[in-house]
C-alpha positions, 0 to 999 in steps of 0.5 A, a space after each residue: 560302293 553299293 547301297 549294301 556297303 552304305 547300309 553296313 556302315 550305318 548299321 555298324 555306327 548305330 550299334 556302336 554309338 546307339 544312334 544313327 550317324 549324322 550326314 557329316 559323320 556318314 560322309 566321313 565313314 564313306 571317305 574312310 571306307 573309300 580310302 581303305 579300299 583304294 589302299 587295299 587294291 593298290 597293295 594287291 597290285 604291288 603284291 604286298 599280300 604275298 609272303 606276309 605271315 599275318 595276312 596268310 593267317 588272317 585269310 586262313 582264319 577266314 577260310 575256316 569260318 567259311 568252311 564251318 558254314 555255321 548257317 548250314 548247321 541244322 538244329 538237333 532234336 532232343 532225342 538226337 541230343 540224348 543219344 549224343 549225350 549218352 556217348 559223351 556224358 563224361 565230358 559234362 561230369 561234375 567234380 566231387 566236393 568236400 566239406 572239411 575242417 583243418 588244423 594248421 601247423 606252420 612251417 615258418 613258426 615250427 620249422 622242421 618240427 611242423 610235421 611231427 607236431 601235426 602227427 602228435 596232435 593227430 594222436 592226441 585227437 584220436 578219440 576227439 570230436 571235430 569240435 572238441 575244446 582241446 582241438 583249437 589249442 593244438 594248432 597255429 592260427 591260419 590266415 584264411 578259413 578253418 572250415 571249408 564247405 562244399 569245395 571242388 578239387 580245383 577250389 581246394 587246390 587254389 588255396 592249399 595246392 594240388 598235392 593237398 587237394 589230391 590227398 584230401 579227396 582220398 580221405 573218408 569222413 569222420 576222423 582227424 587225419 593227416 598230416 597233409 602238406 600244403 604250400 603253407 605248412 602241414 594240416 590235420 583234416 576232418 572231412 565232414 561231408 563227401 559228395 562224389 563226382 557224378 555225370 548229371 542227368 541230361 535235363 540238368 545240362 541240356 543247354 551245355 549238351 546242345 552247345 557241345 553238339 554244335 561245337 562238334 558239328 563245327 569241328 567236323 564241318 571244318 575237317 571235311 571242308 579242309 579235306 576237300 580243299 587239300 584233295 585239290 593239291 599235291 603237297 611236295 616237301 623238301 628232302 630232310 637234310 642228311 637223308 640219303 639220295 
């Protein structure tokens, strides 16, 4: 065991417990490390590392970390990031958002008549405003909100389901529309605002762009390193069963 090993044990202990180890704790740490090292070396002598799927996966993972060589990644300049973002901007696109009010027609309460009830209510409301007095008396109480502001498709789907969300984002603002089906029943919807999805300006997402660039460099470093390693091997596979000889 080297001085570096001892220092590593002390630093790890201090990071976990927010204080340096006592002399007794340090002796126990050293004894545990020696114990582990002896067992590890004896396991290698017995070949216990061979044909062990877990060991293979762990070693393969460590090799990927080595191949990645994060410390070797250079820091990109702003102009380089801008150029990369110009080619990859869709990866950072912001989803559209909708604000809407809905009227709920319960399938549990109305059964098969729920959709027809919603359609009749839509016809009654053809000339009504979103907050007309007649509106609230036509529908059933809803267990959540009647109005949702500034929601993304994912957020809408989390409440009403993906089918409802997809249909909602096809609607134009300014009128009662539907019926739209959700997992809870049928709905009439009035879209009050419609913000389309967009690709943000570079300055809005520069931090995320930098992280994306670094991730791409890591993936490429792993790919190149693996190709270099694979070139040193000849891969021989058994002939598939039933193949002609």
